[in-house]
VEXDREN-2710 file (C-alpha; in Angstrom, 1 decimal):
% VEXDREN-2710
k/r/px/py/pz
1/MET/-0.2/-0.2/0.4
2/ASN/1.4/3.4/-1.2
3/VAL/1.1/6.8/0.1
4/ARG/-1.7/8.0/-2.1
5/GLU/-3.6/4.8/-1.4
6/MET/-3.4/5.9/2.0
7/GLY/-4.4/9.3/1.7
8/GLY/-7.1/8.2/-0.7
9/VAL/-8.9/5.8/2.9
10/LEU/-7.6/8.8/4.8
11/ARG/-10.0/11.0/2.3
12/ARG/-12.7/9.3/2.6
13/ARG/-12.9/8.5/6.0
14/TRP/-12.4/11.7/7.0
15/TYR/-14.3/11.7/8.9
16/VAL/-13.5/8.8/11.6
17/MET/-10.3/10.4/11.1
18/ALA/-11.1/14.0/12.1
19/SER/-13.0/12.9/15.3
20/LEU/-11.2/10.8/16.7
21/THR/-8.0/13.4/16.4
22/LEU/-10.6/16.4/17.6
23/LEU/-10.9/14.4/20.7
24/GLY/-7.7/13.5/21.5
25/LEU/-6.8/17.7/21.8
26/LEU/-9.8/18.1/23.6
27/ALA/-8.5/14.7/26.3
28/GLY/-5.1/16.5/25.7
29/PHE/-6.2/20.3/26.3
30/HIS/-8.8/19.0/29.5
31/LEU/-5.6/17.6/31.1
32/HIS/-3.7/20.5/30.5
33/ARG/-6.2/22.6/32.3
34/SER/-6.8/20.2/35.3
35/VAL/-3.8/18.0/36.0
36/PRO/-2.0/20.7/38.4
37/VAL/1.6/21.9/37.4
38/GLU/4.0/19.6/39.9
39/TYR/7.1/21.2/41.9
40/GLU/10.6/19.5/42.8
41/SER/13.2/20.4/45.3
42/GLN/16.3/18.9/45.9
43/SER/18.6/18.2/48.4
44/SER/22.3/16.5/48.5
45/ILE/24.0/15.2/51.5
46/ALA/27.6/13.4/52.4
47/LEU/28.1/10.8/54.4
48/LEU/30.8/11.5/57.0
49/ASP/34.0/9.0/58.8
50/SER/34.3/9.6/61.8
51/THR/36.8/11.8/64.0
52/ALA/38.3/8.9/65.4
53/VAL/38.7/7.3/61.8
54/ALA/40.2/10.0/60.3
55/GLN/42.5/10.5/63.3
56/LEU/43.8/6.6/62.4
57/ALA/43.9/7.9/59.1
58/PRO/45.9/11.3/59.1
59/THR/48.1/11.1/56.3
60/PHE/44.1/11.3/54.3
61/GLY/43.9/14.7/55.3
62/ASN/40.1/15.9/54.5
63/PRO/37.8/13.0/56.3
64/LEU/36.3/13.2/52.6
65/SER/39.1/11.3/50.8
66/ASN/38.4/8.2/53.3
67/ALA/34.6/8.4/51.9
68/GLY/34.7/6.2/48.2
69/GLY/34.9/3.1/50.7
70/SER/32.6/1.2/52.8
71/LEU/30.7/4.2/53.1
72/VAL/29.1/3.3/49.9
73/VAL/27.9/0.1/51.4
74/THR/26.7/2.7/54.9
75/ALA/25.2/5.4/51.6
76/ASP/23.3/2.1/49.9
77/VAL/21.4/0.8/53.5
78/LEU/20.5/4.5/54.5
79/ILE/18.8/4.6/50.4
80/ARG/17.2/1.8/51.5
81/THR/15.9/2.8/55.2
82/LEU/14.3/6.0/54.1
83/SER/13.0/4.5/51.2
84/GLY/11.5/1.5/53.0
85/ALA/7.7/1.6/54.3
86/ASP/8.7/2.3/58.3
87/ALA/10.6/6.1/56.6
88/ALA/7.8/6.4/54.7
89/ARG/5.3/6.3/58.1
90/ALA/7.6/8.1/60.1
91/LEU/7.5/10.9/57.2
92/GLN/4.2/10.8/57.3
93/GLY/3.5/11.9/61.0
94/LEU/6.2/14.8/60.6
95/GLY/4.3/16.3/57.2
96/VAL/6.0/14.6/54.5
97/SER/3.1/13.6/52.6
98/ASP/4.0/13.6/48.5
99/PRO/6.1/11.5/47.0
100/TYR/9.7/11.5/48.4
101/THR/12.7/9.9/45.9
102/VAL/16.1/9.1/47.9
103/GLY/19.3/7.7/45.5
104/PHE/22.7/8.2/45.3
105/ALA/23.7/11.1/43.6
106/ALA/24.5/11.2/39.5
107/ASN/28.1/10.8/38.6
108/ALA/29.3/10.9/42.2
109/SER/32.3/8.4/42.6
110/GLY/32.1/8.3/46.9
111/PRO/28.7/8.3/49.2
112/MET/26.6/11.1/48.0
113/LEU/22.8/10.8/48.5
114/THR/20.3/13.0/46.4
115/LEU/17.1/13.6/48.4
116/SER/13.8/14.9/46.1
117/VAL/10.0/16.0/47.0
118/THR/7.4/16.4/43.9
119/GLY/4.1/17.6/44.8
120/THR/1.8/20.4/43.7
121/ASP/2.9/23.0/46.3
122/ARG/5.5/24.8/46.1
123/ALA/6.0/26.2/49.9
124/LYS/5.0/22.4/50.9
125/VAL/7.3/21.0/49.2
126/LEU/10.6/22.8/50.4
127/GLU/9.3/22.6/53.9
128/GLU/8.7/18.5/53.4
129/THR/13.3/18.8/51.6
130/ASN/14.0/20.1/54.5
131/THR/12.4/17.8/56.9
132/LEU/13.3/14.6/54.7
133/THR/16.7/16.0/54.4
134/ALA/16.9/16.3/58.4
135/PHE/15.0/12.5/59.1
136/ALA/18.2/11.4/57.1
137/GLY/20.6/12.2/59.6
138/GLU/18.4/11.0/62.0
139/GLN/17.8/7.7/60.7
140/LEU/21.2/7.4/60.0
141/THR/22.2/7.5/63.8
142/ALA/19.4/5.5/64.7
143/LEU/20.5/3.0/62.5
144/GLN/24.2/3.2/63.7
145/ALA/23.0/3.2/68.1
146/ALA/21.3/-0.3/67.0
147/ALA/24.0/-1.6/65.3
148/GLY/25.9/-1.2/68.8
149/VAL/28.7/1.4/67.0
150/GLN/30.3/3.4/69.6
151/PRO/29.4/6.9/69.7
152/GLY/32.6/8.3/68.4
153/HIS/33.0/6.5/65.3
154/PHE/28.8/7.2/64.3
155/VAL/29.5/8.4/60.3
156/GLN/28.0/12.0/60.1
157/THR/26.1/13.2/57.3
158/ALA/27.0/16.8/56.1
159/PRO/24.1/18.6/53.6
160/VAL/26.7/19.4/50.4
161/VAL/23.7/20.9/48.8
162/LEU/20.4/22.4/51.0
163/PRO/16.8/22.0/49.6
164/GLN/16.5/24.3/46.4
165/THR/13.8/26.3/45.5
166/PRO/11.0/23.9/43.7
167/VAL/11.5/24.4/40.1
168/PRO/8.1/23.4/38.1
169/LEU/8.1/19.8/36.3
170/LEU/6.3/21.7/33.2
171/LYS/8.5/18.6/31.0
172/SER/6.3/15.6/32.1
173/ARG/3.4/17.1/31.8
174/HIS/3.7/18.4/28.4
175/GLN/4.7/14.4/28.0
176/GLN/1.1/13.7/28.9
177/VAL/-0.5/15.5/27.1
178/LEU/1.1/15.0/23.8
179/ALA/0.9/11.2/24.5
180/VAL/-3.1/11.7/25.2
181/VAL/-2.9/13.8/21.6
182/ILE/-1.1/11.2/19.7
183/ALA/-2.7/8.1/21.4
184/GLY/-6.0/9.9/20.2
185/THR/-4.7/10.6/15.9
186/ALA/-3.1/6.8/15.8
187/ALA/-6.2/5.7/17.2
188/GLY/-8.2/7.6/14.5
189/PHE/-5.8/6.7/11.9
190/THR/-5.6/2.8/12.8
191/LEU/-10.1/3.3/12.9
192/SER/-10.0/4.8/9.1
193/PHE/-8.4/2.0/7.5
194/ALA/-10.7/-0.2/9.9
195/ALA/-14.0/1.0/8.4
196/GLU/-12.8/1.2/5.2
197/SER/-12.1/-2.7/5.2
198/ALA/-15.2/-2.9/7.0
199/LEU/-17.0/-1.3/4.6
200/THR/-15.8/-3.0/1.8
201/ALA/-16.3/-6.3/2.6
202/ARG/-20.0/-5.0/3.4
203/ARG/-20.0/-4.1/-0.7
204/ARG/-19.0/-6.8/-1.4
205/ARG/-21.6/-8.9/0.6
206/ARG/-24.3/-7.5/-1.0
207/THR/-22.9/-7.2/-4.3
208/PRO/-24.7/-10.9/-5.0
209/ALA/-27.9/-9.8/-3.7
210/GLU/-28.3/-7.0/-6.0
211/GLY/-27.6/-8.8/-8.8
212/ALA/-25.2/-10.9/-10.7
213/PRO/-21.5/-10.1/-10.6
214/ALA/-19.8/-9.1/-14.6
215/ALA/-17.3/-11.0/-15.0
216/PRO/-14.1/-11.6/-13.3
217/GLY/-10.9/-10.4/-15.7
218/PRO/-7.5/-12.2/-14.9
219/ALA/-7.1/-9.2/-13.3
220/ALA/-9.0/-9.3/-10.8
221/ASP/-8.2/-13.1/-10.9
222/ALA/-5.2/-12.2/-10.2
223/GLY/-5.9/-9.5/-7.8
224/ARG/-8.0/-12.0/-5.7
225/THR/-5.1/-14.4/-6.0
226/ALA/-2.4/-11.8/-4.6
227/VAL/-4.5/-11.5/-1.8
228/ARG/-4.7/-15.0/-0.6
229/SER/-1.4/-16.1/-0.9
230/GLY/-0.6/-12.9/1.3
231/ARG/1.5/-11.1/-1.7
232/PRO/0.7/-7.6/-2.4
233/ARG/-0.4/-6.5/-5.3
234/ASP/0.8/-4.7/-8.2
235/HIS/-1.4/-1.3/-8.1
236/ARG/-0.7/1.9/-9.9
237/GLY/2.8/1.1/-10.2
238/SER/5.4/-0.7/-7.8
239/ARG/4.7/0.1/-4.2
240/PRO/6.9/-0.1/-1.5
241/ASP/7.4/-2.8/0.2
242/ALA/8.4/-4.7/3.9
243/THR/12.0/-4.7/2.1
244/THR/11.8/-1.2/1.2
245/LEU/11.0/0.0/4.5
246/LEU/13.2/-2.5/7.1
247/SER/16.0/-1.2/4.9
248/GLY/15.5/2.4/5.9
249/TYR/15.2/1.8/9.0
250/LEU/19.2/-0.1/9.3
251/ALA/20.2/3.5/7.2
252/LEU/18.8/5.3/10.0
253/ALA/19.8/3.0/12.9
254/PHE/23.2/2.7/11.9
255/PHE/24.4/5.6/10.2
256/ILE/22.7/8.1/12.6
257/PRO/24.0/8.0/15.9
258/SER/21.9/6.1/18.6
259/ASN/22.9/8.8/21.7
260/LEU/21.4/11.2/19.0
261/THR/17.4/10.9/20.2
262/LEU/14.4/13.5/20.1
263/PRO/13.3/14.9/22.9
264/GLY/12.1/13.8/26.1
265/LEU/12.2/10.5/24.4
266/GLY/15.8/8.7/26.5
267/GLY/17.1/6.5/24.6
268/VAL/13.8/5.1/22.7
269/GLY/13.6/8.2/20.6
270/THR/15.6/7.9/18.0
271/PRO/15.2/8.5/14.7
272/ALA/15.6/4.7/13.2
273/ASN/12.6/3.9/16.3
274/ALA/10.5/6.4/15.5
275/TYR/10.9/5.3/11.6
276/ALA/9.9/1.4/12.6
277/LEU/6.7/3.0/14.4
278/LEU/5.6/5.1/11.2
279/CYS/6.5/1.5/9.8
280/LEU/4.3/-0.6/12.2
281/PHE/1.1/2.0/10.8
282/TRP/1.6/1.1/7.1
283/TYR/1.5/-2.9/8.0
284/LEU/-1.7/-1.9/10.0
285/ALA/-3.5/-0.3/7.3
286/SER/-2.5/-2.6/4.6
287/TRP/-3.6/-6.0/7.2
288/LEU/-6.9/-4.0/7.4
289/THR/-7.6/-3.4/4.0
290/GLY/-7.0/-7.0/2.7
291/ARG/-3.6/-5.8/1.0
292/ILE/-1.3/-8.2/2.8
293/ARG/-1.4/-10.9/4.9
294/PRO/1.3/-13.0/7.2
295/PRO/2.5/-16.1/4.8
296/ALA/1.8/-19.5/6.9
297/ALA/4.2/-21.2/9.3
298/THR/6.3/-17.4/10.1
299/ARG/3.7/-17.1/14.0
300/LEU/6.4/-18.6/15.9
301/PRO/8.9/-15.2/16.3
302/ARG/5.5/-13.3/16.8
303/THR/4.4/-16.0/19.7
304/ALA/7.5/-15.1/21.3
305/MET/7.3/-10.9/21.3
306/LEU/4.0/-11.7/22.7
307/VAL/5.2/-13.8/25.6
308/LEU/7.5/-10.8/26.3
309/ALA/4.3/-7.9/25.3
310/LEU/2.2/-9.8/28.5
311/ALA/5.4/-9.8/30.7
312/VAL/6.1/-6.4/29.7
313/LEU/2.3/-5.1/30.4
314/GLY/2.5/-7.1/33.6
315/SER/5.4/-5.1/34.8
316/TYR/3.8/-1.8/33.8
317/LEU/0.9/-2.4/35.5
318/ALA/2.8/-3.9/38.6
319/ASN/4.9/-0.5/38.6
320/ALA/1.2/1.6/38.3
321/THR/0.2/-0.1/41.9
322/ARG/3.9/0.2/43.7
323/GLY/3.1/4.2/44.0
324/SER/6.3/4.1/42.2
325/SER/8.0/8.3/41.4
326/GLN/7.4/10.1/38.6
327/LYS/10.7/9.0/36.6
328/GLU/9.9/5.8/37.2
329/ILE/6.7/6.5/35.5
330/LEU/8.1/7.9/32.6
331/GLY/10.7/5.6/32.4
332/ALA/8.0/2.9/32.2
333/ASP/6.3/4.9/28.8
334/ARG/8.8/4.8/27.4
335/GLY/9.7/0.6/27.8
336/LEU/6.6/0.5/26.2
337/ILE/7.5/2.7/23.2
338/GLY/10.5/0.5/23.1
339/LEU/8.3/-3.0/22.9
340/LEU/6.6/-1.3/20.2
341/VAL/9.6/-0.7/18.0
342/TRP/10.8/-4.1/18.4
343/VAL/7.0/-5.5/17.6
344/SER/7.4/-3.6/14.4
345/LEU/10.7/-5.2/13.4
346/VAL/9.0/-8.4/14.0
347/VAL/5.6/-8.3/12.1
348/LEU/7.5/-6.4/8.9
349/ALA/9.8/-9.1/8.9
350/THR/8.1/-12.4/9.6
351/ALA/4.4/-11.2/8.1
352/GLY/5.5/-8.2/5.5
353/ILE/8.0/-10.1/3.5
354/HIS/6.4/-12.6/0.9
355/ASP/9.2/-13.0/-1.4
356/ARG/12.5/-15.1/-0.3
357/SER/14.9/-13.3/-2.7
358/ARG/13.7/-9.5/-0.9
359/LEU/14.6/-11.0/2.5
360/ASP/17.7/-12.0/0.9
361/VAL/18.1/-8.5/0.2
362/LEU/17.6/-7.5/3.2
363/MET/20.2/-9.2/5.1
364/ARG/22.9/-8.2/2.1
365/ARG/22.1/-4.5/3.1
366/MET/22.1/-5.3/6.9
367/VAL/26.0/-6.7/6.4
368/VAL/27.2/-4.0/4.2
369/MET/25.6/-1.1/6.3
370/GLY/27.2/-3.3/9.2
371/ALA/30.7/-3.6/7.1
372/ALA/30.3/0.4/7.2
373/VAL/29.8/1.0/10.8
374/ALA/32.8/-1.1/11.2
375/ALA/35.0/0.4/9.0
376/ILE/33.9/3.8/11.3
377/GLY/35.5/1.8/13.9
378/PHE/38.8/1.3/12.4
379/TYR/38.9/5.3/11.7
380/ASP/37.8/5.9/15.5
381/PHE/40.3/3.2/17.0
382/PHE/43.4/4.8/14.5
383/THR/42.7/8.4/15.4
384/ALA/42.1/8.1/18.5
385/THR/38.8/10.0/18.1
386/ASN/35.3/9.2/17.7
387/ILE/33.7/10.7/14.0
388/ALA/30.2/10.6/16.3
389/ASP/31.0/13.1/18.5
390/GLY/30.9/15.7/15.4
391/ILE/27.3/14.8/13.8
392/THR/25.2/17.1/15.4
393/LEU/21.3/17.5/13.6
394/PRO/18.4/19.9/14.5
395/GLY/15.7/18.3/16.2
396/LEU/18.1/15.7/18.6
397/GLN/19.9/15.5/21.9
398/SER/22.4/13.6/23.0
399/SER/20.6/10.9/25.3
400/VAL/23.9/10.3/26.9
401/PRO/25.4/13.1/28.9
402/GLN/29.2/14.4/28.7
403/ILE/29.7/10.9/26.2
404/ALA/33.2/11.0/26.2
405/THR/36.0/8.7/23.9
406/LEU/37.2/5.9/26.6
407/ASP/40.3/3.6/26.8
408/ARG/41.6/0.6/28.1
409/GLY/45.5/0.4/28.5
410/SER/47.4/2.2/26.2
411/PHE/44.1/2.0/22.8
412/THR/41.4/4.1/22.4
413/ARG/38.0/1.5/22.1
414/PRO/36.2/2.5/19.2
415/ARG/32.3/2.9/19.8
416/SER/31.4/4.4/15.4
417/THR/27.7/5.2/15.6
418/THR/26.7/3.0/18.5
419/ALA/26.2/4.7/22.1
420/GLN/28.9/2.6/23.9
421/PRO/31.8/0.4/22.5
422/LEU/30.0/-2.9/24.1
423/GLU/26.6/-1.9/22.4
424/PHE/29.3/-2.1/19.5
425/GLY/31.4/-5.3/19.6
426/GLY/28.0/-7.2/20.3
427/MET/25.8/-5.5/17.1
428/LEU/28.8/-6.7/15.0
429/ALA/28.7/-10.5/17.0
430/LEU/25.5/-10.3/15.8
431/LEU/26.2/-9.9/12.0
432/LEU/29.7/-12.0/11.3
433/PRO/28.0/-15.1/11.0
434/PHE/25.8/-13.9/8.4
435/ALA/29.0/-11.6/6.6
436/VAL/31.1/-15.2/6.5
437/GLN/27.3/-16.8/4.9
438/GLN/27.1/-14.8/2.4
439/ALA/30.5/-14.8/1.4
440/LEU/30.3/-18.7/0.9
441/ASP/27.8/-18.2/-0.7
442/PRO/27.4/-19.5/-4.7
443/ALA/25.5/-17.9/-5.9
444/ARG/27.5/-14.8/-5.2
445/ARG/30.8/-16.5/-6.5
446/THR/30.6/-14.2/-9.8
447/LEU/32.0/-11.3/-7.2
448/ALA/35.5/-10.2/-6.7
449/ARG/36.6/-12.6/-3.9
450/ARG/37.3/-9.0/-2.3
451/ARG/33.4/-7.6/-2.7
452/ARG/32.9/-11.2/-0.7
453/TRP/34.9/-10.8/1.7
454/ALA/35.5/-7.4/2.7
455/PRO/32.3/-7.2/5.3
456/VAL/34.5/-10.3/7.3
457/ALA/37.4/-8.8/7.3
458/LEU/35.8/-5.3/8.6
459/MET/33.7/-6.8/10.8
460/GLY/36.4/-9.4/12.2
461/GLY/39.1/-7.2/12.2
462/ALA/36.7/-4.3/14.2
463/LEU/36.1/-6.9/17.5
464/PRO/39.4/-7.0/19.1
465/LEU/39.5/-3.2/18.5
466/THR/37.0/-2.1/21.5
467/VAL/39.4/-4.3/24.1
468/SER/36.6/-6.2/25.4
469/ARG/35.7/-9.5/26.7
470/THR/32.6/-8.9/25.1
471/SER/33.7/-8.8/21.7
472/ILE/36.0/-11.7/21.8
473/ILE/33.3/-13.7/23.7
474/GLY/31.6/-13.1/20.4
475/VAL/34.3/-13.4/18.1
476/LEU/34.7/-17.5/20.1
477/LEU/31.6/-18.1/19.7
478/VAL/30.7/-17.3/16.0
479/VAL/33.9/-19.9/15.2
480/LEU/32.8/-22.7/17.6
481/VAL/29.4/-22.6/16.3
482/MET/30.1/-22.4/12.6
483/VAL/34.2/-23.7/11.8
484/PRO/32.9/-27.1/12.9
485/ARG/30.1/-27.3/10.8
486/TRP/31.8/-26.9/7.7
487/ARG/34.4/-29.6/5.5
488/PRO/37.8/-30.4/6.9
489/GLU/39.4/-28.7/4.2
490/ARG/37.4/-24.8/4.7
491/ARG/38.1/-25.6/8.4
492/TRP/41.5/-26.2/8.3
493/ALA/42.1/-22.9/6.1
494/ALA/39.8/-21.5/8.0
495/ILE/41.8/-22.2/11.4
496/GLY/45.2/-20.9/9.6
497/LEU/43.3/-17.9/8.5
498/LEU/42.2/-17.2/12.3
499/CYS/45.7/-17.8/13.6
500/GLY/47.4/-15.9/10.8
501/ALA/45.0/-12.8/11.6
502/VAL/46.3/-13.2/15.3
503/ALA/49.8/-13.1/14.9
504/ALA/48.9/-9.8/12.2
505/PHE/47.6/-7.8/15.1
506/LYS/50.4/-8.5/17.4
507/VAL/52.3/-7.4/14.5
508/VAL/50.4/-4.3/13.3
509/ILE/49.4/-3.0/16.9
510/PRO/51.6/-3.9/19.2
511/GLY/50.2/-5.2/23.0
512/LEU/47.0/-5.0/21.8
513/ILE/46.5/-9.0/21.9
514/GLY/49.0/-8.8/25.0
515/THR/46.1/-6.4/26.7
516/ILE/42.6/-8.3/25.1
517/THR/45.0/-11.6/27.1
518/ALA/45.1/-9.8/30.6
519/LEU/41.7/-9.2/30.7
520/PHE/40.6/-12.8/30.7
521/ALA/43.6/-13.6/33.0
522/SER/42.8/-11.1/35.2
523/PHE/39.2/-12.2/35.3
524/LEU/39.9/-15.8/35.5
525/SER/41.6/-14.6/38.6
526/ASN/39.1/-12.7/40.1
527/GLY/41.6/-10.1/40.2
528/ASP/39.8/-7.6/37.5
529/SER/38.1/-4.4/39.5
530/SER/34.8/-4.3/36.7
531/THR/34.4/-7.6/37.2
532/GLN/34.1/-7.8/41.5
533/ALA/32.2/-3.9/40.7
534/ARG/29.5/-6.5/38.1
535/THR/29.2/-9.3/40.8
536/VAL/28.9/-7.7/43.8
537/LYS/25.9/-5.9/42.4
538/TYR/24.6/-8.8/41.4
539/GLY/23.5/-9.7/44.9
540/ALA/22.1/-5.9/45.1
541/ILE/19.5/-6.9/43.2
542/VAL/17.8/-9.8/45.1
543/PRO/15.7/-7.7/47.6
544/TYR/14.4/-6.2/44.7
545/LEU/13.3/-9.7/43.0
546/GLU/12.2/-11.0/46.5
547/GLU/9.6/-7.8/47.4
548/ARG/8.3/-8.7/43.5
549/PRO/9.2/-11.8/42.4
550/LEU/7.0/-12.1/39.5
551/PHE/6.5/-9.4/37.1
552/GLY/9.7/-7.2/38.6
553/ARG/9.4/-2.8/39.5
554/GLY/8.5/-2.2/36.1
555/PHE/10.0/-2.2/32.3
556/GLY/12.2/0.8/31.9
557/THR/12.0/2.2/35.7
558/PHE/15.3/0.4/36.9
559/THR/17.9/3.3/34.9
560/PRO/21.1/3.8/36.8
561/ASP/19.8/7.5/38.2
562/LEU/17.6/5.7/40.0
563/TYR/19.5/3.5/41.2
564/PHE/22.3/1.2/39.7
565/PHE/23.8/0.0/37.0
566/THR/23.4/-3.6/36.5
567/ASP/26.0/-4.5/33.3
568/ASN/23.8/-8.0/32.7
569/GLN/20.5/-7.9/30.9
570/TYR/19.4/-10.8/32.8
571/MET/19.9/-9.6/36.2
572/LEU/18.2/-5.9/34.7
573/THR/15.1/-8.3/33.3
574/LEU/14.8/-9.3/37.0
575/ALA/15.6/-6.6/38.7
576/GLU/11.8/-4.9/35.9
577/THR/10.3/-8.0/34.8
578/GLY/10.6/-10.7/37.9
579/LEU/10.4/-14.2/36.5
580/ALA/7.7/-13.2/33.3
581/GLY/10.6/-11.6/32.2
582/LEU/12.9/-13.7/32.8
583/ALA/11.5/-16.1/31.5
584/ALA/9.9/-14.4/28.4
585/LEU/13.7/-13.1/27.2
586/LEU/14.6/-16.6/27.6
587/LEU/12.1/-18.0/24.9
588/LEU/13.4/-15.4/22.6
589/PHE/16.9/-16.5/22.6
590/LEU/15.8/-20.1/22.4
591/THR/13.6/-19.3/19.7
592/GLY/16.4/-17.7/17.6
593/ILE/17.9/-21.3/17.7
594/HIS/15.6/-23.4/17.4
595/GLN/14.8/-22.1/14.1
596/GLY/18.9/-22.2/13.0
597/GLY/18.7/-25.3/13.6
598/ALA/15.3/-25.7/12.1
599/ILE/16.5/-24.2/9.2
600/ARG/19.2/-26.0/8.5
601/ARG/17.2/-29.6/9.3
602/LEU/15.2/-28.4/6.3
603/ALA/17.9/-26.9/3.9
604/HIS/18.0/-28.9/-0.1
605/THR/21.2/-26.8/-0.6
606/GLU/24.6/-26.8/0.7
607/ASN/23.6/-22.6/1.4
608/ASP/20.0/-22.8/3.5
609/ARG/22.2/-25.0/5.7
610/GLU/24.8/-22.7/6.2
611/LEU/22.0/-19.7/6.7
612/GLY/20.7/-21.7/9.5
613/GLN/23.9/-22.5/11.0
614/ALA/24.6/-18.7/10.6
615/PHE/21.4/-17.8/12.8
616/PHE/22.3/-20.5/15.2
617/ALA/25.3/-18.9/15.7
618/SER/24.0/-15.3/15.9
619/ALA/21.1/-16.7/18.3
620/VAL/24.0/-18.1/20.8
621/VAL/26.4/-15.0/21.0
622/ALA/22.4/-12.5/22.2
623/LEU/22.1/-15.5/24.6
624/VAL/25.8/-15.3/26.2
625/ILE/26.9/-12.1/25.6
626/SER/23.9/-10.5/27.3
627/ALA/25.2/-11.7/30.3
628/THR/27.9/-9.8/30.2
629/PHE/26.0/-6.3/29.3
630/ASP/23.1/-5.0/30.0
631/SER/22.4/-5.6/26.1
632/LEU/18.9/-4.7/24.9
633/SER/18.9/-1.2/26.7
634/PHE/21.1/-0.6/24.0
635/PRO/18.7/0.1/20.3
636/MET/21.2/-0.6/18.1
637/PHE/22.1/-4.0/19.2
638/ALA/18.5/-4.5/20.1
639/GLY/17.3/-3.5/16.5
640/MET/19.3/-6.1/15.0
641/PHE/18.6/-8.8/17.3
642/PHE/15.1/-8.6/16.7
643/LEU/15.7/-8.0/13.2
644/THR/17.5/-11.0/13.2
645/LEU/15.4/-13.2/15.2
646/ALA/12.4/-11.8/12.9
647/ALA/14.7/-13.0/9.6
648/GLY/15.1/-16.1/11.0
649/GLY/11.3/-17.0/11.5
650/SER/11.1/-15.4/8.2
651/HIS/13.4/-17.9/6.1
652/LEU/12.0/-21.0/8.1
653/GLY/8.9/-20.6/7.2
654/PHE/9.9/-19.9/2.9
655/LEU/12.0/-23.4/3.9
656/ARG/8.5/-25.0/5.4
657/ARG/6.2/-24.5/3.1
658/ALA/8.5/-25.1/-0.1
659/ALA/8.8/-28.8/1.7
660/PRO/6.9/-31.2/0.3
661/GLN/3.9/-33.2/3.0
662/HIS/4.4/-36.8/4.3
663/PRO/1.4/-38.8/2.0
664/THR/-1.3/-39.4/4.8
665/VAL/-4.4/-41.8/4.8
666/GLU/-6.7/-38.3/3.7
667/SER/-3.9/-36.7/1.7
668/PRO/-2.5/-39.3/-0.3
669/CYS/-0.4/-36.8/-2.2
670/PRO/1.8/-33.9/-1.6
671/GLN/-0.1/-30.0/-1.5
672/THR/2.5/-28.8/-3.4
673/ALA/2.2/-30.9/-6.3
674/PRO/-1.0/-31.7/-8.3
675/CYS/-2.5/-35.0/-7.7
676/PRO/-2.6/-38.0/-10.3
677/PRO/-5.7/-38.1/-11.9
678/THR/-6.3/-41.8/-10.8
679/ALA/-5.7/-40.6/-7.2
680/PRO/-8.0/-39.6/-4.9
681/CYS/-7.3/-36.7/-3.5
682/PRO/-9.9/-33.9/-1.5
683/HIS/-8.2/-31.6/-2.6
684/ARG/-9.3/-31.7/-6.3
685/ALA/-12.7/-31.1/-6.9
686/PRO/-14.9/-34.1/-7.8
687/ASP/-15.9/-34.5/-10.8
688/ARG/-19.4/-32.7/-12.0
689/VAL/-22.4/-35.4/-12.5
690/PRO/-24.5/-34.2/-15.2
691/VAL/-28.3/-33.5/-14.3
692/PRO/-30.2/-35.0/-16.8
END
C-alpha cells in the first residue's frame, strides 16, 4: 500500500480520523487545564567518616577522601531504610505526604545522596525537603546506635546542597498531554482503515443480492490470488514493501548515532525507532484493508514476542500499583514505546516479506551497512577520536550526557555510531555469521573475492579493537558454532586464517593481544575490578526481586540515575520484569536457536544449511553476551537482534512452505504437487455429474 492509497483511505474516511483526532486534542487540552503543575525540590548530603577514623589515618587529610570505601555500603543501607515502608510512615507523621525519592547522586564517586520531593504546593514541597534532609541524618544515627556502634565512631551526614527552591515539572505534563494527543491520532488512523475494510467487505456481500456481478477478468483473478497468498498486488505501479521499509530503518539505525534521540524520549527516541513505529502503521493499514496477509509457518517469532509483551504489560501494571516516582512512570512509558518498536520489526519481517529474494536483499543490506559501521570503528581506533561526536542534527539531542572516548590500557575503544563500545562489539558479533555465510554463498561467487570478504574482514577486524571481553567472546562463539560444521579443507583453512590474523594484529598493533589476554587472565583470577563491581551488584538485585518476584518493578524503570548499573541483561530483566520477564527473554533466545537448527534440518542446499547455522550462531551470541552487558538497553543492538530473530522466522517459513508434505490416508498425495488423475485426493474438486 503506497502513500497515495493511504491518503485516499484517509480522505474517504475523514470523519473517523477527524473525530478521533479532535477527541484527542480536547482530552489533551482538558488534561493540561485540570492536572496541576508539580514542583520538585532537591537536596544532597554526603556521609563523612567519624573523627576517630580520620585520626587513625592522618595521611588522608580531609575525611571526605576516605569516603569512597566502605561508606558506599553505609549509604546503600541508608537509602534502603529511607525507601522502606516504616520510614514512609514516620515521615508522614512529620508532615511529608508528597512522594519522595532517595538515591545515589548522579556522577558521584563517593557516598553522596540526592533527596527529592515532588508535589503541587511549592511552599509545602520546600518544607518537606527540609524535613526529609534532617530525617536522613536522624535515621543514620539510629541505625548506628541499633548496631552498637560507639558514638565516637558514628558516621555523620553533611549537607552538600541545601534544599533548593522548587522548580515546576512542566516537561512531564507536556509529555502526558502529547501522549494523549498521539493516542487519539493513532486511534483515528487505525480505525479509518478498519472502517474502510468493513465497508468494503459489506459492499462485496451486498453485490450478489443486487444482481449478478460481471464476469471477473484476469486482473481481478490475479488480485484475488495475490490477496489470498499474502502477496501485495501491483496497483498503480510498484509500491513500497516491507524490505524497502526495513532498509530505511537499517540506514537510520546504522548511520545516525544511537545517542541522538528526540527530546523527552530518552534512549528509545532514536530516529530509527520513530521510523519503525511509522512502518508499523503502514503494516496495520495494509493488513486492515486486506492488501497483505501473514504467510504461513511464520508464527513462532510473533508468538515469542506476544509472551514478551504480556510480561512487559504485567510489569507495567505492577509499576502502576506500587506508588512509583514520576521518573519511574516516565521510564515505564518509554519501555512500552521500545516494546512497540521491537514488535514492529518482528511483524514487518515475518508478516510483510513474501518473496525469498527480497528477504535475501534485506540480509545483504544489513551486512553491508554493518561493515560500513565497522569501517568507521577503524577510523575511531587509529585516530583516537570518535567521528559520531561531531555529528549534530536539528531537533535531536544526546540521550547520554558527557559521552566521551573510552580508553583501556593505551588503546582507544571505538564505538563508531553506537552509544558505547560494548554495543559496537555486540552488534558486530551478531552480524558476523551472516557476513561469513554471504561470502561463502555459491550464488555470489561471480563477484570479486574482495567484495565478498570485505565485510568479514571489517567486522572481524573491528571486534578486537573494542578491547572488551564481550567482543572476544562473541568472535569465539561464532567460530565454535560455525567452523566445526564445515568441510575439513575449509575448516583447516579457516583455522590457519585465524592464526594468521592474530599474528597480524600482534605485529600491526603491538600490545593489543597482550591487553586482551590480560583482561581474561584477571577475570579468571578474580582480580579484575570491573568484574568484581558487577558481581557485587548481582546481590543487590536480590532484595528487589524478593519484593516483586513475578513481574518486577516495571520495564524501563530500573535506571542508573535512580538505582545503579547492572551490566547484565538477565539481572536487569529480573529487576524490571521479574521471573515472567526472564522466562520471556529466554524464550526469545531459544526461539532464535531453534529457528537456526530447523532451517539447517529442512535445507536442501548447502547455502541454506550455512544460513541456518548463521542464524543459530547469531542467536547463541545474543544468549551468551547478554550476560556481559545490558544488551537490550542499547537501541542498535536490540534492533539488530529482533530483526535477525524475525528474519530467521521468515526464512524458516519459506522452507516449510516449500517442503513437500508426507502423504497420509486423508491426503495420499503431496499438497505442493498436482494429484495423479487416478489417485483419490481431497484437494481436487469431485467430477460433476450431469443433471438430466
